[in-house]
PANURO-122582 format. One record per atom (N, C-alpha, C): atom name; z, x, y. Coordinates in Angstrom, 2 decimals, m for minus. Atoms other than C-alpha are relative to their C-alpha. Example, Ala and Ser with C-alpha at 12.3 -4.5 7.8 and 13.67 -1.06 7.14 Angstrom:
2
REC  a      c3      c1      c2
REC  N    0.00    0.89   m1.19
REC CA    7.80   12.30   m4.50
REC  C    0.00    0.90    1.20
REC  N   m0.06   m0.82   m1.19
REC CA    7.14   13.67   m1.06
REC  C    0.73   m0.77    1.09
% end
This chain:
181
REC  a      c3      c1      c2
REC  N    0.14    1.43   m0.14
REC CA   m0.14   61.04   21.27
REC  C    0.98   m0.46    1.06
REC  N   m0.85    0.55   m1.06
REC CA    1.25   59.15   24.23
REC  C   m0.06   m1.51   m0.10
REC  N   m0.09    1.46    0.05
REC CA    2.42   55.56   24.13
REC  C    0.76   m0.46    1.22
REC  N   m0.66    0.53   m1.18
REC CA    3.30   53.57   27.23
REC  C   m0.50   m1.40    0.29
REC  N    0.46    1.31   m0.46
REC CA    3.15   50.09   28.68
REC  C   m0.36    0.05    1.48
REC  N    0.35   m0.21   m1.40
REC CA    2.37   51.55   32.12
REC  C   m1.47    0.41    0.08
REC  N    1.45   m0.24   m0.01
REC CA   m1.42   51.25   32.58
REC  C   m0.37    1.14    0.96
REC  N    0.30   m1.06   m0.97
REC CA   m1.42   53.54   35.64
REC  C    0.35    1.37   m0.57
REC  N   m0.41   m1.26    0.62
REC CA    0.47   56.25   33.78
REC  C   m0.99    0.41   m1.09
REC  N    0.97   m0.29    1.07
REC CA   m1.91   56.01   30.81
REC  C   m1.32    0.48    0.60
REC  N    1.26   m0.42   m0.64
REC CA   m4.95   56.27   33.11
REC  C    0.12    1.43    0.53
REC  N   m0.19   m1.35   m0.52
REC CA   m3.51   59.37   34.76
REC  C    0.09    1.01   m1.15
REC  N   m0.10   m0.89    1.16
REC CA   m2.65   60.91   31.39
REC  C   m1.38    0.26   m0.60
REC  N    1.37   m0.17    0.52
REC CA   m6.21   60.30   30.18
REC  C   m0.80    0.94    0.89
REC  N    0.71   m0.88   m0.93
REC CA   m7.55   61.99   33.30
REC  C    0.45    1.45   m0.23
REC  N   m0.51   m1.36    0.20
REC CA   m5.29   65.02   32.81
REC  C   m0.46    0.58   m1.34
REC  N    0.38   m0.46    1.33
REC CA   m6.18   65.21   29.10
REC  C   m1.48    0.33   m0.12
REC  N    1.44   m0.31    0.01
REC CA   m9.89   65.39   29.91
REC  C   m0.34    0.89    1.19
REC  N    0.18   m1.06   m0.99
REC CA   m9.60   68.33   32.29
REC  C    0.16   m0.45    1.44
REC  N   m0.26    0.53   m1.34
REC CA   m8.66   66.14   35.30
REC  C   m1.24    0.02    0.89
REC  N    1.26   m0.01   m0.76
REC CA  m12.28   65.96   36.34
REC  C   m0.07   m1.23    0.90
REC  N    0.14    1.10   m0.96
REC CA  m12.79   63.88   39.47
REC  C   m1.31   m0.73   m0.25
REC  N    1.25    0.76    0.18
REC CA  m15.43   61.11   39.43
REC  C   m1.05    0.45    1.02
REC  N    1.06   m0.56   m0.86
REC CA  m18.20   63.19   40.98
REC  C   m1.14    0.42   m0.92
REC  N    1.12   m0.40    0.85
REC CA  m21.69   64.11   39.74
REC  C    0.08    1.47   m0.43
REC  N   m0.18   m1.41    0.35
REC CA  m20.58   67.77   39.62
REC  C    1.44    0.18   m0.50
REC  N   m1.36   m0.26    0.48
REC CA  m17.47   69.35   38.11
REC  C    0.89    0.30    1.19
REC  N   m0.93   m0.17   m1.11
REC CA  m14.73   68.92   40.67
REC  C    1.37   m0.45   m0.48
REC  N   m1.36    0.26    0.46
REC CA  m11.00   68.99   40.09
REC  C    0.96    0.07    1.19
REC  N   m0.98    0.00   m1.07
REC CA   m8.36   67.97   42.63
REC  C    1.41    0.26   m0.54
REC  N   m1.27   m0.39    0.62
REC CA   m5.53   68.67   40.16
REC  C   m0.30    0.72   m1.31
REC  N    0.19   m0.78    1.22
REC CA   m5.04   70.88   37.12
REC  C    0.08   m0.94   m1.19
REC  N    0.03    0.81    1.20
REC CA   m5.97   69.24   33.86
REC  C   m0.09    0.88   m1.24
REC  N   m0.02   m0.69    1.28
REC CA   m6.20   70.18   30.21
REC  C   m1.09   m0.59   m0.89
REC  N    0.97    0.51    0.96
REC CA   m8.57   69.76   27.30
REC  C    0.78   m0.47   m1.23
REC  N   m0.86    0.53    1.05
REC CA   m6.28   67.63   25.15
REC  C   m0.63   m1.21   m0.69
REC  N    0.67    1.12    0.68
REC CA   m8.86   65.32   23.60
REC  C    0.39    0.01   m1.48
REC  N   m0.38    0.15    1.39
REC CA   m7.81   64.02   20.21
REC  C   m1.20   m0.56   m0.77
REC  N    1.14    0.47    0.80
REC CA  m10.55   63.70   17.60
REC  C    0.41   m1.23   m0.80
REC  N   m0.27    1.17    0.83
REC CA  m10.86   60.56   15.49
REC  C    0.75    0.37   m1.27
REC  N   m0.67   m0.44    1.23
REC CA   m9.78   62.50   12.40
REC  C    1.47    0.27    0.28
REC  N   m1.39   m0.29   m0.33
REC CA   m6.65   63.80   14.09
REC  C    0.77   m1.25    0.39
REC  N   m0.64    1.27   m0.35
REC CA   m5.90   60.35   15.49
REC  C    0.36   m0.76   m1.28
REC  N   m0.28    0.67    1.27
REC CA   m6.13   58.94   11.95
REC  C    1.19    0.62   m0.71
REC  N   m1.15   m0.69    0.60
REC CA   m3.74   61.58   10.66
REC  C    1.27   m0.38    0.74
REC  N   m1.16    0.38   m0.81
REC CA   m1.37   60.79   13.53
REC  C    0.48   m1.40   m0.33
REC  N   m0.39    1.38    0.35
REC CA   m1.42   57.09   12.70
REC  C    0.66   m0.04   m1.38
REC  N   m0.62   m0.06    1.32
REC CA   m0.67   57.91    9.07
REC  C    1.40    0.56    0.06
REC  N   m1.33   m0.60   m0.13
REC CA    2.26   60.08   10.11
REC  C    0.99   m0.96    0.64
REC  N   m0.90    0.98   m0.61
REC CA    3.66   57.26   12.21
REC  C    0.64   m0.90   m1.05
REC  N   m0.54    0.85    1.06
REC CA    4.14   55.28    8.99
REC  C    1.23    0.61   m0.66
REC  N   m1.15   m0.66    0.63
REC CA    6.65   57.87    7.74
REC  C    0.94    0.61    1.03
REC  N   m0.80   m0.60   m1.06
REC CA    8.18   58.77   11.10
REC  C    1.49   m0.29   m0.17
REC  N   m1.42    0.33    0.14
REC CA   11.45   56.91   10.55
REC  C    0.65    0.77   m1.14
REC  N   m0.53   m0.75    1.15
REC CA   11.91   58.57    7.15
REC  C    0.16    1.48    0.34
REC  N   m0.08   m1.42   m0.37
REC CA   11.18   62.03    8.57
REC  C    1.17    0.25    0.96
REC  N   m1.13   m0.15   m0.94
REC CA   13.65   61.56   11.44
REC  C    1.32   m0.14   m0.75
REC  N   m1.22    0.17    0.80
REC CA   16.27   60.27    8.99
REC  C    0.31    1.27   m0.78
REC  N   m0.19   m1.23    0.79
REC CA   15.75   63.36    6.81
REC  C    0.41    1.17    0.89
REC  N   m0.37   m1.08   m0.93
REC CA   15.89   65.75    9.79
REC  C    1.45   m0.13    0.44
REC  N   m1.39    0.24   m0.41
REC CA   19.15   64.15   10.91
REC  C    0.98    0.31   m1.14
REC  N   m0.83   m0.35    1.15
REC CA   20.59   64.52    7.37
REC  C    0.20    1.51   m0.10
REC  N   m0.06   m1.46    0.08
REC CA   19.75   68.22    7.33
REC  C    0.89    0.55    1.10
REC  N   m0.83   m0.44   m1.11
REC CA   21.27   68.72   10.77
REC  C    1.48   m0.27   m0.29
REC  N   m1.40    0.38    0.24
REC CA   24.47   66.87    9.79
REC  C    0.62    0.86   m1.10
REC  N   m0.55   m0.86    1.06
REC CA   24.85   68.92    6.63
REC  C    0.34    1.38    0.56
REC  N   m0.31   m1.29   m0.64
REC CA   24.61   72.16    8.63
REC  C    1.24   m0.13    0.89
REC  N   m1.11    0.17   m0.93
REC CA   27.01   70.82   11.26
REC  C    1.33   m0.11   m0.75
REC  N   m1.24    0.15    0.78
REC CA   29.59   69.77    8.66
REC  C    0.40    1.31   m0.69
REC  N   m0.28   m1.21    0.76
REC CA   29.28   73.03    6.71
REC  C    0.30    1.23    0.86
REC  N   m0.14   m1.19   m0.84
REC CA   29.20   75.45    9.63
REC  C    0.74   m0.25    1.31
REC  N   m0.58    0.33   m1.30
REC CA   30.68   73.63   12.62
REC  C    1.44    0.43    0.18
REC  N   m1.39   m0.46   m0.12
REC CA   34.20   74.83   11.83
REC  C    0.10    1.49    0.28
REC  N   m0.04   m1.44   m0.24
REC CA   33.22   78.49   12.25
REC  C    0.12    0.29    1.49
REC  N   m0.11   m0.34   m1.43
REC CA   34.33   80.03   15.53
REC  C   m1.29    0.63    0.51
REC  N    1.18   m0.58   m0.62
REC CA   31.43   80.81   17.84
REC  C   m1.30   m0.67   m0.38
REC  N    1.21    0.76    0.38
REC CA   28.95   78.39   16.18
REC  C    0.05   m1.33    0.73
REC  N    0.08    1.27   m0.72
REC CA   27.85   75.49   18.36
REC  C   m1.35   m0.64   m0.29
REC  N    1.22    0.78    0.24
REC CA   25.32   72.79   17.50
REC  C   m0.25   m0.90    1.20
REC  N    0.38    0.86   m1.11
REC CA   23.42   70.72   20.05
REC  C    0.62   m1.39   m0.19
REC  N   m0.57    1.34    0.12
REC CA   25.38   67.53   20.73
REC  C   m1.08   m1.06    0.23
REC  N    0.93    1.11   m0.21
REC CA   23.68   64.16   20.76
REC  C    0.41   m0.75    1.26
REC  N   m0.27    0.74   m1.24
REC CA   23.39   62.43   24.12
REC  C    0.44   m1.42   m0.36
REC  N   m0.48    1.34    0.32
REC CA   25.27   59.11   24.15
REC  C   m1.03   m1.09    0.27
REC  N    0.99    1.00   m0.38
REC CA   22.20   57.31   25.54
REC  C   m1.24    0.02   m0.87
REC  N    1.22   m0.07    0.80
REC CA   19.70   58.22   22.82
REC  C    0.26    0.41   m1.42
REC  N   m0.06   m0.44    1.39
REC CA   18.96   59.20   19.25
REC  C   m0.87    1.25   m0.13
REC  N    0.70   m1.28    0.12
REC CA   18.02   62.85   18.75
REC  C   m0.79    0.01   m1.31
REC  N    0.79   m0.03    1.23
REC CA   15.18   63.33   16.26
REC  C    0.29    1.23   m0.86
REC  N   m0.37   m1.22    0.73
REC CA   16.56   66.74   15.22
REC  C   m1.21    0.70   m0.59
REC  N    1.22   m0.69    0.42
REC CA   13.05   68.16   14.99
REC  C    0.33    1.41   m0.47
REC  N   m0.50   m1.31    0.40
REC CA   14.71   71.58   14.87
REC  C    1.52   m0.06   m0.05
REC  N   m1.44   m0.19    0.01
REC CA   18.24   72.45   13.89
REC  C    0.25    1.35    0.64
REC  N   m0.27   m1.22   m0.75
REC CA   19.37   74.99   16.45
REC  C    1.50    0.14    0.19
REC  N   m1.40   m0.30   m0.27
REC CA   22.75   76.63   16.72
REC  C    0.05    1.17    0.97
REC  N   m0.24   m1.20   m0.78
REC CA   24.09   79.06   19.25
REC  C    1.16    0.74   m0.65
REC  N   m0.99   m0.86    0.64
REC CA   26.14   81.97   18.02
REC  C    0.57    0.93    1.06
REC  N   m0.70   m0.88   m0.94
REC CA   28.69   83.61   20.30
REC  C    0.53    1.18   m0.81
REC  N   m0.39   m1.12    0.85
REC CA   29.05   87.11   18.82
REC  C    1.47    0.40    0.14
REC  N   m1.41   m0.35   m0.19
REC CA   32.51   87.66   20.32
REC  C    0.91   m0.87   m0.85
REC  N   m0.80    0.93    0.80
REC CA   33.86   84.59   18.53
REC  C   m0.40    0.01   m1.47
REC  N    0.51    0.11    1.36
REC CA   31.66   84.59   15.44
REC  C    0.17    1.30   m0.79
REC  N   m0.13   m1.29    0.67
REC CA   31.83   88.32   14.66
REC  C   m1.33    0.64   m0.35
REC  N    1.34   m0.54    0.24
REC CA   28.06   88.83   14.41
REC  C   m0.93   m0.64    1.03
REC  N    0.96    0.53   m0.97
REC CA   25.09   88.35   16.71
REC  C   m0.98   m0.95   m0.67
REC  N    1.08    0.85    0.50
REC CA   22.30   85.84   16.35
REC  C   m0.97    0.83   m0.81
REC  N    0.95   m0.85    0.71
REC CA   20.08   88.72   15.30
REC  C    0.58    0.50   m1.32
REC  N   m0.64   m0.38    1.27
REC CA   22.59   89.89   12.66
REC  C   m0.18   m1.11   m1.04
REC  N    0.13    1.15    0.90
REC CA   22.49   86.40   11.16
REC  C   m1.46   m0.18   m0.42
REC  N    1.41    0.15    0.33
REC CA   18.70   86.18   11.35
REC  C   m0.43    1.04   m1.03
REC  N    0.36   m1.08    0.93
REC CA   18.33   89.53    9.58
REC  C    0.65   m0.19   m1.37
REC  N   m0.67    0.28    1.27
REC CA   20.88   88.55    6.90
REC  C   m0.76   m1.11   m0.75
REC  N    0.81    1.05    0.62
REC CA   18.87   85.38    6.25
REC  C   m1.32    0.57   m0.51
REC  N    1.27   m0.61    0.39
REC CA   15.64   87.39    6.18
REC  C    0.15    0.85   m1.27
REC  N   m0.25   m0.83    1.19
REC CA   17.17   89.77    3.61
REC  C    0.07   m0.85   m1.27
REC  N   m0.05    0.94    1.12
REC CA   17.59   86.70    1.37
REC  C   m1.29   m0.82   m0.10
REC  N    1.30    0.67   m0.01
REC CA   13.96   85.67    2.00
REC  C    0.10   m1.43    0.56
REC  N   m0.18    1.29   m0.68
REC CA   15.09   82.80    4.26
REC  C   m0.49    0.18    1.43
REC  N    0.54   m0.12   m1.34
REC CA   13.05   82.32    7.41
REC  C    0.83   m0.79    1.01
REC  N   m0.60    0.64   m1.17
REC CA   14.83   81.56   10.67
REC  C   m0.61    0.69    1.20
REC  N    0.61   m0.60   m1.19
REC CA   13.79   82.26   14.22
REC  C    0.94   m0.13    1.18
REC  N   m0.74    0.18   m1.25
REC CA   15.39   82.93   17.57
REC  C   m0.54   m1.22    0.74
REC  N    0.45    1.08   m0.87
REC CA   15.24   80.05   19.99
REC  C   m1.10    0.56    0.89
REC  N    1.16   m0.47   m0.76
REC CA   12.13   80.22   22.17
REC  C    0.36    0.98    1.11
REC  N   m0.14   m0.97   m1.08
REC CA   11.81   83.19   24.45
REC  C   m0.40   m0.69    1.30
REC  N    0.31    0.68   m1.27
REC CA   11.94   81.92   28.05
REC  C   m1.33    0.47    0.58
REC  N    1.32   m0.29   m0.57
REC CA    8.63   81.75   29.88
REC  C    0.05    1.20    0.95
REC  N   m0.05   m1.08   m0.99
REC CA    9.80   84.13   32.60
REC  C    0.20    1.37   m0.66
REC  N   m0.11   m1.27    0.72
REC CA   10.42   86.81   29.93
REC  C   m1.25    0.31   m0.81
REC  N    1.25   m0.23    0.70
REC CA    6.96   86.44   28.41
REC  C   m0.85    1.02    0.78
REC  N    0.81   m1.01   m0.69
REC CA    4.68   89.42   29.18
REC  C   m1.06   m0.58    0.93
REC  N    1.07    0.56   m0.81
REC CA    1.95   87.17   30.56
REC  C    0.52   m0.44    1.38
REC  N   m0.57    0.45   m1.27
REC CA    4.33   86.00   33.32
REC  C    0.89    1.05    0.67
REC  N   m0.90   m1.04   m0.49
REC CA    6.03   89.34   34.04
REC  C   m0.09    0.23    1.51
REC  N    0.15   m0.24   m1.44
REC CA    4.66   89.52   37.60
REC  C    0.25   m1.26    0.83
REC  N   m0.23    1.25   m0.72
REC CA    5.58   85.95   38.53
REC  C    1.43   m0.07    0.52
REC  N   m1.32    0.21   m0.57
REC CA    8.48   84.92   40.70
REC  C    0.84   m0.83   m0.96
REC  N   m0.93    0.71    0.87
REC CA   11.53   83.70   38.78
REC  C    1.11   m0.59    0.86
REC  N   m1.13    0.64   m0.66
REC CA   14.05   81.20   40.07
REC  C    0.95   m0.43   m1.11
REC  N   m0.95    0.33    1.07
REC CA   17.15   80.97   37.88
REC  C   m0.37    0.75   m1.26
REC  N    0.37   m0.60    1.28
REC CA   16.68   81.72   34.21
REC  C    1.17    0.48   m0.83
REC  N   m1.14   m0.53    0.74
REC CA   20.19   82.81   33.21
REC  C    0.36   m0.86   m1.21
REC  N   m0.33    0.89    1.11
REC CA   20.81   79.75   31.03
REC  C   m1.01    0.17   m1.13
REC  N    1.04   m0.18    1.01
REC CA   17.47   80.13   29.24
REC  C    0.15    1.35   m0.70
REC  N   m0.18   m1.33    0.59
REC CA   18.14   83.84   28.71
REC  C    1.17    0.01   m0.99
REC  N   m1.16    0.06    0.90
REC CA   21.55   83.13   27.17
REC  C   m0.33   m0.78   m1.26
REC  N    0.40    0.77    1.17
REC CA   20.10   80.46   24.90
REC  C   m0.90    0.82   m0.92
REC  N    0.88   m0.85    0.80
REC CA   17.42   82.91   23.75
REC  C    0.82    1.07   m0.73
REC  N   m0.84   m1.06    0.58
REC CA   20.04   85.60   23.13
REC  C    0.87   m0.53   m1.14
REC  N   m0.97    0.53    0.96
REC CA   22.37   83.32   21.16
REC  C   m0.57   m1.08   m0.93
REC  N    0.53    1.14    0.75
REC CA   20.10   80.54   19.80
REC  C   m0.77    0.39   m1.24
REC  N    0.68   m0.26    1.26
REC CA   18.92   80.48   16.20
REC  C   m0.48   m1.33   m0.58
REC  N    0.59    1.18    0.65
REC CA   16.55   77.90   14.65
REC  C    0.16    0.17   m1.50
REC  N   m0.24   m0.06    1.44
REC CA   17.70   77.24   11.10
REC  C   m1.10   m0.74   m0.75
REC  N    1.00    0.72    0.78
REC CA   15.34   76.15    8.32
REC  C    0.37   m1.48   m0.07
REC  N   m0.32    1.43   m0.02
REC CA   15.07   72.37    8.54
REC  C   m1.20   m0.87   m0.36
REC  N    1.14    0.81    0.44
REC CA   11.84   71.20    6.92
REC  C    0.46   m1.17   m0.84
REC  N   m0.42    1.21    0.70
REC CA   12.01   67.71    5.49
REC  C   m0.06    0.13   m1.52
REC  N    0.07   m0.21    1.46
REC CA   11.17   69.03    2.00
REC  C    1.11    0.93   m0.48
REC  N   m1.06   m0.94    0.36
REC CA   14.19   71.36    2.05
REC  C    0.97   m0.65   m0.99
REC  N   m0.93    0.51    1.01
REC CA   16.39   70.92   m1.00
REC  C    1.44    0.27    0.43
REC  N   m1.43   m0.22   m0.27
REC CA   20.18   70.69   m0.91
REC  C    0.37    1.42   m0.41
REC  N   m0.28   m1.36    0.44
REC CA   20.26   73.96   m2.86
REC  C   m0.51    1.05    0.98
REC  N    0.55   m0.92   m1.00
REC CA   18.02   75.69   m0.35
REC  C    0.86    0.03    1.25
REC  N   m0.84    0.06   m1.19
REC CA   20.17   74.50    2.50
REC  C    1.35    0.67   m0.28
REC  N   m1.27   m0.63    0.35
REC CA   23.30   75.65    0.67
REC  C   m0.12    1.52    0.05
REC  N    0.22   m1.46   m0.10
REC CA   21.82   79.16    0.42
REC  C    0.11    0.46    1.45
REC  N   m0.07   m0.35   m1.42
REC CA   21.39   79.22    4.22
REC  C    1.46   m0.02    0.46
REC  N   m1.40    0.16   m0.40
REC CA   24.96   77.99    4.72
REC  C    0.84    1.17   m0.50
REC  N   m0.78   m1.10    0.58
REC CA   26.39   80.64    2.38
REC  C   m0.26    1.32    0.71
REC  N    0.31   m1.25   m0.71
REC CA   24.57   83.50    4.12
REC  C    0.67    0.01    1.37
REC  N   m0.61    0.05   m1.34
REC CA   25.78   82.35    7.53
REC  C    1.52    0.13   m0.09
REC  N   m1.46   m0.09    0.16
REC CA   29.36   81.89    6.33
REC  C    0.40    1.44   m0.35
REC  N   m0.30   m1.40    0.34
REC CA   29.26   85.41    4.81
REC  C   m0.10    0.90    1.22
REC  N    0.12   m0.79   m1.22
REC CA   28.12   86.82    8.14
REC  C    1.24   m0.16    0.86
REC  N   m1.22    0.24   m0.76
REC CA   31.12   85.22    9.82
REC  C    1.16    0.77   m0.62
REC  N   m1.07   m0.73    0.67
REC CA   33.43   86.69    7.21
REC  C   m0.17    1.51    0.15
REC  N    0.27   m1.43   m0.17
REC CA   31.74   90.10    7.55
REC  C    0.51    0.48    1.36
REC  N   m0.47   m0.37   m1.33
REC CA   32.62   90.09   11.24
REC  C    1.51    0.08    0.09
REC  N   m1.45    0.02   m0.02
REC CA   36.29   89.43   10.47
REC  C    0.58    1.19   m0.72
REC  N   m0.51   m1.08    0.84
REC CA   36.67   92.18    7.88
REC  C    0.16    1.29    0.76
% end
């Protein structure tokens, strides 16, 4: 869903969302478009979700803050700061783990969580490391590679209980202590 008060921007977005087809009697495209048409059913669901958006963002921010307070004192754990000009929705709670400071790698922590039946995931693998793009030219990429190596997405669903979150916190804290021993 896209919302804007810029009519020209909306018109261009609509064109791109309908495969960027030019106004011609045949299929002609002067720019790359997509098939991002939203059905009426999905639009209705989206409108319904907008009614609870503020509550969901509030809950996501609570979960993030609890992780930050409980784990932010550990050496080598860094949480994404909030820009002073906006309000982060905290869709995902992501931390980076510096293994030299923390005493364990991101993967060590992920596997420890998995052993407790707690799902977490590495931060997204950069596009230039995806097999489908292996033959493409790459400019830069070191920052994305480091974030992938050190970034871990912690469980942060809005239905997460305080007890469930405490389990995650305890496993991560134990990993830090394991690195010190």
